[in-house]
mmCIF file of the N, C-alpha and C atoms, coordinates in Angstrom:
data_MODEL
# 
_entry.id   MODEL 
# 
loop_
_atom_site.group_PDB 
_atom_site.id 
_atom_site.type_symbol 
_atom_site.label_atom_id 
_atom_site.label_alt_id 
_atom_site.label_comp_id 
_atom_site.label_asym_id 
_atom_site.label_entity_id 
_atom_site.label_seq_id 
_atom_site.pdbx_PDB_ins_code 
_atom_site.Cartn_x 
_atom_site.Cartn_y 
_atom_site.Cartn_z 
_atom_site.occupancy 
_atom_site.B_iso_or_equiv 
_atom_site.pdbx_formal_charge 
_atom_site.auth_seq_id 
_atom_site.auth_comp_id 
_atom_site.auth_asym_id 
_atom_site.auth_atom_id 
_atom_site.pdbx_PDB_model_num 
ATOM 1   N N  . MET A 1 1  ? 143.712 55.584 141.014 1.00 0.00 ? 1  MET A N  1 
ATOM 2   C CA . MET A 1 1  ? 142.830 54.642 141.662 1.00 0.00 ? 1  MET A CA 1 
ATOM 3   C C  . MET A 1 1  ? 142.207 53.692 140.579 1.00 0.00 ? 1  MET A C  1 
ATOM 4   N N  . SER A 1 2  ? 142.702 52.450 140.773 1.00 0.00 ? 2  SER A N  1 
ATOM 5   C CA . SER A 1 2  ? 142.295 51.364 139.774 1.00 0.00 ? 2  SER A CA 1 
ATOM 6   C C  . SER A 1 2  ? 141.384 50.385 140.477 1.00 0.00 ? 2  SER A C  1 
ATOM 7   N N  . ASP A 1 3  ? 141.147 50.476 141.725 1.00 0.00 ? 3  ASP A N  1 
ATOM 8   C CA . ASP A 1 3  ? 140.386 49.523 142.501 1.00 0.00 ? 3  ASP A CA 1 
ATOM 9   C C  . ASP A 1 3  ? 139.000 49.517 142.003 1.00 0.00 ? 3  ASP A C  1 
ATOM 10  N N  . PRO A 1 4  ? 138.496 48.412 141.368 1.00 0.00 ? 4  PRO A N  1 
ATOM 11  C CA . PRO A 1 4  ? 137.154 48.371 140.761 1.00 0.00 ? 4  PRO A CA 1 
ATOM 12  C C  . PRO A 1 4  ? 136.021 48.592 141.776 1.00 0.00 ? 4  PRO A C  1 
ATOM 13  N N  . GLU A 1 5  ? 136.300 48.243 143.003 1.00 0.00 ? 5  GLU A N  1 
ATOM 14  C CA . GLU A 1 5  ? 135.232 48.442 144.007 1.00 0.00 ? 5  GLU A CA 1 
ATOM 15  C C  . GLU A 1 5  ? 135.179 49.976 144.341 1.00 0.00 ? 5  GLU A C  1 
ATOM 16  N N  . ALA A 1 6  ? 136.249 50.594 144.430 1.00 0.00 ? 6  ALA A N  1 
ATOM 17  C CA . ALA A 1 6  ? 136.192 52.069 144.713 1.00 0.00 ? 6  ALA A CA 1 
ATOM 18  C C  . ALA A 1 6  ? 135.601 52.759 143.617 1.00 0.00 ? 6  ALA A C  1 
ATOM 19  N N  . GLN A 1 7  ? 135.990 52.389 142.337 1.00 0.00 ? 7  GLN A N  1 
ATOM 20  C CA . GLN A 1 7  ? 135.394 52.972 141.216 1.00 0.00 ? 7  GLN A CA 1 
ATOM 21  C C  . GLN A 1 7  ? 133.861 52.772 141.144 1.00 0.00 ? 7  GLN A C  1 
ATOM 22  N N  . ALA A 1 8  ? 133.416 51.563 141.490 1.00 0.00 ? 8  ALA A N  1 
ATOM 23  C CA . ALA A 1 8  ? 131.970 51.403 141.530 1.00 0.00 ? 8  ALA A CA 1 
ATOM 24  C C  . ALA A 1 8  ? 131.294 52.154 142.654 1.00 0.00 ? 8  ALA A C  1 
ATOM 25  N N  . ARG A 1 9  ? 131.883 52.430 143.705 1.00 0.00 ? 9  ARG A N  1 
ATOM 26  C CA . ARG A 1 9  ? 131.311 53.134 144.869 1.00 0.00 ? 9  ARG A CA 1 
ATOM 27  C C  . ARG A 1 9  ? 131.223 54.630 144.342 1.00 0.00 ? 9  ARG A C  1 
ATOM 28  N N  . LEU A 1 10 ? 132.208 55.115 143.757 1.00 0.00 ? 10 LEU A N  1 
ATOM 29  C CA . LEU A 1 10 ? 132.280 56.518 143.260 1.00 0.00 ? 10 LEU A CA 1 
ATOM 30  C C  . LEU A 1 10 ? 131.133 56.663 142.157 1.00 0.00 ? 10 LEU A C  1 
ATOM 31  N N  . GLN A 1 11 ? 131.101 55.698 141.284 1.00 0.00 ? 11 GLN A N  1 
ATOM 32  C CA . GLN A 1 11 ? 130.149 55.766 140.165 1.00 0.00 ? 11 GLN A CA 1 
ATOM 33  C C  . GLN A 1 11 ? 128.724 55.749 140.779 1.00 0.00 ? 11 GLN A C  1 
ATOM 34  N N  . SER A 1 12 ? 128.444 54.965 141.828 1.00 0.00 ? 12 SER A N  1 
ATOM 35  C CA . SER A 1 12 ? 127.143 54.879 142.492 1.00 0.00 ? 12 SER A CA 1 
ATOM 36  C C  . SER A 1 12 ? 126.804 56.266 143.050 1.00 0.00 ? 12 SER A C  1 
ATOM 37  N N  . LEU A 1 13 ? 127.799 56.895 143.749 1.00 0.00 ? 13 LEU A N  1 
ATOM 38  C CA . LEU A 1 13 ? 127.568 58.177 144.361 1.00 0.00 ? 13 LEU A CA 1 
ATOM 39  C C  . LEU A 1 13 ? 127.206 59.198 143.331 1.00 0.00 ? 13 LEU A C  1 
ATOM 40  N N  . LEU A 1 14 ? 127.958 59.232 142.157 1.00 0.00 ? 14 LEU A N  1 
ATOM 41  C CA . LEU A 1 14 ? 127.667 60.101 141.157 1.00 0.00 ? 14 LEU A CA 1 
ATOM 42  C C  . LEU A 1 14 ? 126.258 59.951 140.524 1.00 0.00 ? 14 LEU A C  1 
ATOM 43  N N  . ASP A 1 15 ? 125.932 58.683 140.356 1.00 0.00 ? 15 ASP A N  1 
ATOM 44  C CA . ASP A 1 15 ? 124.626 58.378 139.772 1.00 0.00 ? 15 ASP A CA 1 
ATOM 45  C C  . ASP A 1 15 ? 123.437 58.900 140.701 1.00 0.00 ? 15 ASP A C  1 
ATOM 46  N N  . ARG A 1 16 ? 123.636 58.561 142.036 1.00 0.00 ? 16 ARG A N  1 
ATOM 47  C CA . ARG A 1 16 ? 122.706 59.181 142.926 1.00 0.00 ? 16 ARG A CA 1 
ATOM 48  C C  . ARG A 1 16 ? 122.652 60.618 142.998 1.00 0.00 ? 16 ARG A C  1 
ATOM 49  N N  . LEU A 1 17 ? 123.708 61.357 142.797 1.00 0.00 ? 17 LEU A N  1 
ATOM 50  C CA . LEU A 1 17 ? 123.782 62.757 142.737 1.00 0.00 ? 17 LEU A CA 1 
ATOM 51  C C  . LEU A 1 17 ? 123.019 63.352 141.589 1.00 0.00 ? 17 LEU A C  1 
ATOM 52  N N  . GLU A 1 18 ? 123.222 62.651 140.464 1.00 0.00 ? 18 GLU A N  1 
ATOM 53  C CA . GLU A 1 18 ? 122.473 63.017 139.218 1.00 0.00 ? 18 GLU A CA 1 
ATOM 54  C C  . GLU A 1 18 ? 121.001 62.776 139.396 1.00 0.00 ? 18 GLU A C  1 
ATOM 55  N N  . ASP A 1 19 ? 120.743 61.627 139.989 1.00 0.00 ? 19 ASP A N  1 
ATOM 56  C CA . ASP A 1 19 ? 119.259 61.449 140.242 1.00 0.00 ? 19 ASP A CA 1 
ATOM 57  C C  . ASP A 1 19 ? 118.649 62.509 141.080 1.00 0.00 ? 19 ASP A C  1 
ATOM 58  N N  . ALA A 1 20 ? 119.389 62.802 142.220 1.00 0.00 ? 20 ALA A N  1 
ATOM 59  C CA . ALA A 1 20 ? 118.930 63.854 143.120 1.00 0.00 ? 20 ALA A CA 1 
ATOM 60  C C  . ALA A 1 20 ? 118.762 65.213 142.420 1.00 0.00 ? 20 ALA A C  1 
ATOM 61  N N  . ARG A 1 21 ? 119.682 65.536 141.588 1.00 0.00 ? 21 ARG A N  1 
ATOM 62  C CA . ARG A 1 21 ? 119.556 66.849 140.806 1.00 0.00 ? 21 ARG A CA 1 
ATOM 63  C C  . ARG A 1 21 ? 118.256 66.851 139.950 1.00 0.00 ? 21 ARG A C  1 
ATOM 64  N N  . GLY A 1 22 ? 118.084 65.779 139.273 1.00 0.00 ? 22 GLY A N  1 
ATOM 65  C CA . GLY A 1 22 ? 116.791 65.685 138.446 1.00 0.00 ? 22 GLY A CA 1 
ATOM 66  C C  . GLY A 1 22 ? 115.492 65.745 139.313 1.00 0.00 ? 22 GLY A C  1 
ATOM 67  N N  . ARG A 1 23 ? 115.512 65.128 140.462 1.00 0.00 ? 23 ARG A N  1 
ATOM 68  C CA . ARG A 1 23 ? 114.423 65.191 141.270 1.00 0.00 ? 23 ARG A CA 1 
ATOM 69  C C  . ARG A 1 23 ? 114.157 66.567 141.868 1.00 0.00 ? 23 ARG A C  1 
ATOM 70  N N  . LEU A 1 24 ? 115.205 67.268 142.126 1.00 0.00 ? 24 LEU A N  1 
ATOM 71  C CA . LEU A 1 24 ? 115.150 68.671 142.697 1.00 0.00 ? 24 LEU A CA 1 
ATOM 72  C C  . LEU A 1 24 ? 114.593 69.525 141.617 1.00 0.00 ? 24 LEU A C  1 
ATOM 73  N N  . GLU A 1 25 ? 115.134 69.451 140.315 1.00 0.00 ? 25 GLU A N  1 
ATOM 74  C CA . GLU A 1 25 ? 114.591 70.271 139.312 1.00 0.00 ? 25 GLU A CA 1 
ATOM 75  C C  . GLU A 1 25 ? 113.093 69.980 138.994 1.00 0.00 ? 25 GLU A C  1 
ATOM 76  N N  . ALA A 1 26 ? 112.604 68.808 139.238 1.00 0.00 ? 26 ALA A N  1 
ATOM 77  C CA . ALA A 1 26 ? 111.322 68.390 138.994 1.00 0.00 ? 26 ALA A CA 1 
ATOM 78  C C  . ALA A 1 26 ? 110.406 68.631 140.176 1.00 0.00 ? 26 ALA A C  1 
ATOM 79  N N  . ALA A 1 27 ? 110.870 69.048 141.254 1.00 0.00 ? 27 ALA A N  1 
ATOM 80  C CA . ALA A 1 27 ? 110.098 69.171 142.509 1.00 0.00 ? 27 ALA A CA 1 
ATOM 81  C C  . ALA A 1 27 ? 109.121 70.243 142.282 1.00 0.00 ? 27 ALA A C  1 
ATOM 82  N N  . GLU A 1 28 ? 107.869 69.906 142.539 1.00 0.00 ? 28 GLU A N  1 
ATOM 83  C CA . GLU A 1 28 ? 106.772 70.899 142.316 1.00 0.00 ? 28 GLU A CA 1 
ATOM 84  C C  . GLU A 1 28 ? 106.317 71.670 143.446 1.00 0.00 ? 28 GLU A C  1 
ATOM 85  N N  . ASP A 1 29 ? 106.906 71.325 144.644 1.00 0.00 ? 29 ASP A N  1 
ATOM 86  C CA . ASP A 1 29 ? 106.456 72.142 145.853 1.00 0.00 ? 29 ASP A CA 1 
ATOM 87  C C  . ASP A 1 29 ? 107.630 72.050 146.796 1.00 0.00 ? 29 ASP A C  1 
ATOM 88  N N  . SER A 1 30 ? 107.583 72.938 147.826 1.00 0.00 ? 30 SER A N  1 
ATOM 89  C CA . SER A 1 30 ? 108.717 73.079 148.749 1.00 0.00 ? 30 SER A CA 1 
ATOM 90  C C  . SER A 1 30 ? 108.908 71.736 149.617 1.00 0.00 ? 30 SER A C  1 
ATOM 91  N N  . GLU A 1 31 ? 107.902 71.010 149.857 1.00 0.00 ? 31 GLU A N  1 
ATOM 92  C CA . GLU A 1 31 ? 108.066 69.765 150.679 1.00 0.00 ? 31 GLU A CA 1 
ATOM 93  C C  . GLU A 1 31 ? 108.838 68.628 149.836 1.00 0.00 ? 31 GLU A C  1 
ATOM 94  N N  . ALA A 1 32 ? 108.499 68.593 148.560 1.00 0.00 ? 32 ALA A N  1 
ATOM 95  C CA . ALA A 1 32 ? 109.348 67.724 147.689 1.00 0.00 ? 32 ALA A CA 1 
ATOM 96  C C  . ALA A 1 32 ? 110.809 68.252 147.628 1.00 0.00 ? 32 ALA A C  1 
ATOM 97  N N  . ALA A 1 33 ? 111.001 69.544 147.546 1.00 0.00 ? 33 ALA A N  1 
ATOM 98  C CA . ALA A 1 33 ? 112.403 69.990 147.439 1.00 0.00 ? 33 ALA A CA 1 
ATOM 99  C C  . ALA A 1 33 ? 113.120 69.676 148.721 1.00 0.00 ? 33 ALA A C  1 
ATOM 100 N N  . VAL A 1 34 ? 112.403 69.848 149.849 1.00 0.00 ? 34 VAL A N  1 
ATOM 101 C CA . VAL A 1 34 ? 113.094 69.631 151.163 1.00 0.00 ? 34 VAL A CA 1 
ATOM 102 C C  . VAL A 1 34 ? 113.442 68.194 151.240 1.00 0.00 ? 34 VAL A C  1 
ATOM 103 N N  . ASP A 1 35 ? 112.648 67.323 150.758 1.00 0.00 ? 35 ASP A N  1 
ATOM 104 C CA . ASP A 1 35 ? 112.906 65.877 150.820 1.00 0.00 ? 35 ASP A CA 1 
ATOM 105 C C  . ASP A 1 35 ? 114.164 65.528 150.044 1.00 0.00 ? 35 ASP A C  1 
ATOM 106 N N  . VAL A 1 36 ? 114.335 66.158 148.783 1.00 0.00 ? 36 VAL A N  1 
ATOM 107 C CA . VAL A 1 36 ? 115.534 65.980 148.026 1.00 0.00 ? 36 VAL A CA 1 
ATOM 108 C C  . VAL A 1 36 ? 116.753 66.472 148.741 1.00 0.00 ? 36 VAL A C  1 
ATOM 109 N N  . LEU A 1 37 ? 116.569 67.671 149.289 1.00 0.00 ? 37 LEU A N  1 
ATOM 110 C CA . LEU A 1 37 ? 117.703 68.295 150.057 1.00 0.00 ? 37 LEU A CA 1 
ATOM 111 C C  . LEU A 1 37 ? 118.170 67.427 151.213 1.00 0.00 ? 37 LEU A C  1 
ATOM 112 N N  . GLN A 1 38 ? 117.225 66.773 151.893 1.00 0.00 ? 38 GLN A N  1 
ATOM 113 C CA . GLN A 1 38 ? 117.537 65.878 152.944 1.00 0.00 ? 38 GLN A CA 1 
ATOM 114 C C  . GLN A 1 38 ? 118.323 64.664 152.425 1.00 0.00 ? 38 GLN A C  1 
ATOM 115 N N  . ASP A 1 39 ? 117.940 64.211 151.219 1.00 0.00 ? 39 ASP A N  1 
ATOM 116 C CA . ASP A 1 39 ? 118.681 63.123 150.609 1.00 0.00 ? 39 ASP A CA 1 
ATOM 117 C C  . ASP A 1 39 ? 120.055 63.620 150.250 1.00 0.00 ? 39 ASP A C  1 
ATOM 118 N N  . LEU A 1 40 ? 120.220 64.819 149.778 1.00 0.00 ? 40 LEU A N  1 
ATOM 119 C CA . LEU A 1 40 ? 121.544 65.347 149.422 1.00 0.00 ? 40 LEU A CA 1 
ATOM 120 C C  . LEU A 1 40 ? 122.448 65.460 150.638 1.00 0.00 ? 40 LEU A C  1 
ATOM 121 N N  . VAL A 1 41 ? 121.908 65.782 151.760 1.00 0.00 ? 41 VAL A N  1 
ATOM 122 C CA . VAL A 1 41 ? 122.719 65.925 153.001 1.00 0.00 ? 41 VAL A CA 1 
ATOM 123 C C  . VAL A 1 41 ? 123.217 64.507 153.352 1.00 0.00 ? 41 VAL A C  1 
ATOM 124 N N  . GLN A 1 42 ? 122.469 63.427 153.216 1.00 0.00 ? 42 GLN A N  1 
ATOM 125 C CA . GLN A 1 42 ? 122.903 62.178 153.499 1.00 0.00 ? 42 GLN A CA 1 
ATOM 126 C C  . GLN A 1 42 ? 123.901 61.690 152.455 1.00 0.00 ? 42 GLN A C  1 
ATOM 127 N N  . LEU A 1 43 ? 123.759 62.115 151.141 1.00 0.00 ? 43 LEU A N  1 
ATOM 128 C CA . LEU A 1 43 ? 124.665 61.738 150.094 1.00 0.00 ? 43 LEU A CA 1 
ATOM 129 C C  . LEU A 1 43 ? 125.948 62.525 150.393 1.00 0.00 ? 43 LEU A C  1 
ATOM 130 N N  . GLY A 1 44 ? 125.963 63.638 150.806 1.00 0.00 ? 44 GLY A N  1 
ATOM 131 C CA . GLY A 1 44 ? 127.173 64.398 151.176 1.00 0.00 ? 44 GLY A CA 1 
ATOM 132 C C  . GLY A 1 44 ? 127.954 63.721 152.293 1.00 0.00 ? 44 GLY A C  1 
ATOM 133 N N  . LYS A 1 45 ? 127.285 63.063 153.253 1.00 0.00 ? 45 LYS A N  1 
ATOM 134 C CA . LYS A 1 45 ? 127.934 62.372 154.372 1.00 0.00 ? 45 LYS A CA 1 
ATOM 135 C C  . LYS A 1 45 ? 128.663 61.151 153.745 1.00 0.00 ? 45 LYS A C  1 
ATOM 136 N N  . GLU A 1 46 ? 127.965 60.562 152.730 1.00 0.00 ? 46 GLU A N  1 
ATOM 137 C CA . GLU A 1 46 ? 128.480 59.273 152.185 1.00 0.00 ? 46 GLU A CA 1 
ATOM 138 C C  . GLU A 1 46 ? 129.740 59.638 151.369 1.00 0.00 ? 46 GLU A C  1 
ATOM 139 N N  . VAL A 1 47 ? 129.659 60.808 150.601 1.00 0.00 ? 47 VAL A N  1 
ATOM 140 C CA . VAL A 1 47 ? 130.661 61.286 149.830 1.00 0.00 ? 47 VAL A CA 1 
ATOM 141 C C  . VAL A 1 47 ? 132.033 61.532 150.763 1.00 0.00 ? 47 VAL A C  1 
ATOM 142 N N  . GLN A 1 48 ? 131.766 62.219 151.854 1.00 0.00 ? 48 GLN A N  1 
ATOM 143 C CA . GLN A 1 48 ? 132.755 62.472 152.767 1.00 0.00 ? 48 GLN A CA 1 
ATOM 144 C C  . GLN A 1 48 ? 133.450 61.102 153.256 1.00 0.00 ? 48 GLN A C  1 
ATOM 145 N N  . ALA A 1 49 ? 132.573 60.174 153.593 1.00 0.00 ? 49 ALA A N  1 
ATOM 146 C CA . ALA A 1 49 ? 133.066 58.896 154.117 1.00 0.00 ? 49 ALA A CA 1 
ATOM 147 C C  . ALA A 1 49 ? 133.948 58.187 153.050 1.00 0.00 ? 49 ALA A C  1 
ATOM 148 N N  . GLU A 1 50 ? 133.560 58.276 151.811 1.00 0.00 ? 50 GLU A N  1 
ATOM 149 C CA . GLU A 1 50 ? 134.348 57.712 150.668 1.00 0.00 ? 50 GLU A CA 1 
ATOM 150 C C  . GLU A 1 50 ? 135.598 58.504 150.514 1.00 0.00 ? 50 GLU A C  1 
ATOM 151 N N  . ILE A 1 51 ? 135.671 59.712 150.672 1.00 0.00 ? 51 ILE A N  1 
ATOM 152 C CA . ILE A 1 51 ? 136.960 60.464 150.616 1.00 0.00 ? 51 ILE A CA 1 
ATOM 153 C C  . ILE A 1 51 ? 137.846 60.050 151.744 1.00 0.00 ? 51 ILE A C  1 
ATOM 154 N N  . GLU A 1 52 ? 137.436 59.874 152.911 1.00 0.00 ? 52 GLU A N  1 
ATOM 155 C CA . GLU A 1 52 ? 138.181 59.505 153.985 1.00 0.00 ? 52 GLU A CA 1 
ATOM 156 C C  . GLU A 1 52 ? 138.689 58.013 153.750 1.00 0.00 ? 52 GLU A C  1 
ATOM 157 N N  . ARG A 1 53 ? 137.836 57.217 153.283 1.00 0.00 ? 53 ARG A N  1 
ATOM 158 C CA . ARG A 1 53 ? 138.258 55.798 152.879 1.00 0.00 ? 53 ARG A CA 1 
ATOM 159 C C  . ARG A 1 53 ? 139.397 55.885 151.958 1.00 0.00 ? 53 ARG A C  1 
ATOM 160 N N  . GLN A 1 54 ? 139.198 56.646 150.897 1.00 0.00 ? 54 GLN A N  1 
ATOM 161 C CA . GLN A 1 54 ? 140.286 56.725 149.853 1.00 0.00 ? 54 GLN A CA 1 
ATOM 162 C C  . GLN A 1 54 ? 141.587 57.299 150.509 1.00 0.00 ? 54 GLN A C  1 
ATOM 163 N N  . LYS A 1 55 ? 141.500 58.316 151.324 1.00 0.00 ? 55 LYS A N  1 
ATOM 164 C CA . LYS A 1 55 ? 142.748 58.779 151.911 1.00 0.00 ? 55 LYS A CA 1 
ATOM 165 C C  . LYS A 1 55 ? 143.454 57.623 152.860 1.00 0.00 ? 55 LYS A C  1 
ATOM 166 N N  . ARG A 1 56 ? 142.677 56.887 153.503 1.00 0.00 ? 56 ARG A N  1 
ATOM 167 C CA . ARG A 1 56 ? 143.241 55.818 154.380 1.00 0.00 ? 56 ARG A CA 1 
ATOM 168 C C  . ARG A 1 56 ? 143.931 54.645 153.489 1.00 0.00 ? 56 ARG A C  1 
ATOM 169 N N  . GLU A 1 57 ? 143.175 54.308 152.426 1.00 0.00 ? 57 GLU A N  1 
ATOM 170 C CA . GLU A 1 57 ? 143.650 53.319 151.651 1.00 0.00 ? 57 GLU A CA 1 
ATOM 171 C C  . GLU A 1 57 ? 144.900 53.794 150.649 1.00 0.00 ? 57 GLU A C  1 
ATOM 172 N N  . GLY A 1 58 ? 144.867 55.014 150.392 1.00 0.00 ? 58 GLY A N  1 
ATOM 173 C CA . GLY A 1 58 ? 145.983 55.557 149.604 1.00 0.00 ? 58 GLY A CA 1 
ATOM 174 C C  . GLY A 1 58 ? 145.791 55.145 148.085 1.00 0.00 ? 58 GLY A C  1 
ATOM 175 N N  . PRO A 1 59 ? 146.729 55.429 147.229 1.00 0.00 ? 59 PRO A N  1 
ATOM 176 C CA . PRO A 1 59 ? 146.656 55.164 145.929 1.00 0.00 ? 59 PRO A CA 1 
ATOM 177 C C  . PRO A 1 59 ? 146.709 53.603 145.711 1.00 0.00 ? 59 PRO A C  1 
ATOM 178 N N  . ALA A 1 60 ? 145.971 53.097 144.793 1.00 0.00 ? 60 ALA A N  1 
ATOM 179 C CA . ALA A 1 60 ? 145.971 51.621 144.534 1.00 0.00 ? 60 ALA A CA 1 
ATOM 180 C C  . ALA A 1 60 ? 147.376 51.312 143.964 1.00 0.00 ? 60 ALA A C  1 
ATOM 181 N N  . GLY A 1 61 ? 147.794 50.244 144.448 1.00 0.00 ? 61 GLY A N  1 
ATOM 182 C CA . GLY A 1 61 ? 149.096 49.676 144.010 1.00 0.00 ? 61 GLY A CA 1 
ATOM 183 C C  . GLY A 1 61 ? 150.262 50.273 144.599 1.00 0.00 ? 61 GLY A C  1 
ATOM 184 N N  . ALA A 1 62 ? 150.072 51.288 145.549 1.00 0.00 ? 62 ALA A N  1 
ATOM 185 C CA . ALA A 1 62 ? 151.266 51.903 146.256 1.00 0.00 ? 62 ALA A CA 1 
ATOM 186 C C  . ALA A 1 62 ? 151.937 50.933 147.174 1.00 0.00 ? 62 ALA A C  1 
ATOM 187 N N  . PRO A 1 63 ? 153.236 50.941 147.275 1.00 0.00 ? 63 PRO A N  1 
ATOM 188 C CA . PRO A 1 63 ? 153.932 50.085 148.250 1.00 0.00 ? 63 PRO A CA 1 
ATOM 189 C C  . PRO A 1 63 ? 153.515 50.359 149.660 1.00 0.00 ? 63 PRO A C  1 
ATOM 190 N N  . ASP A 1 64 ? 153.434 49.345 150.492 1.00 0.00 ? 64 ASP A N  1 
ATOM 191 C CA . ASP A 1 64 ? 153.098 49.498 151.872 1.00 0.00 ? 64 ASP A CA 1 
ATOM 192 C C  . ASP A 1 64 ? 154.242 50.028 152.705 1.00 0.00 ? 64 ASP A C  1 
# 
């Protein structure tokens, strides 16, 4: 995968995942932890959508 846009999307998802991990570790109460977990659910949906996008588009530079 050499598509710069795809790489940027994946990097953004990874950054958001790392941010959520840090927020979850820092959560001081169950309500804060639940908020982070809800964010992770949404992030998981976005990751799945990106996986599906990559499957549809196939490898970058592949012949049509």
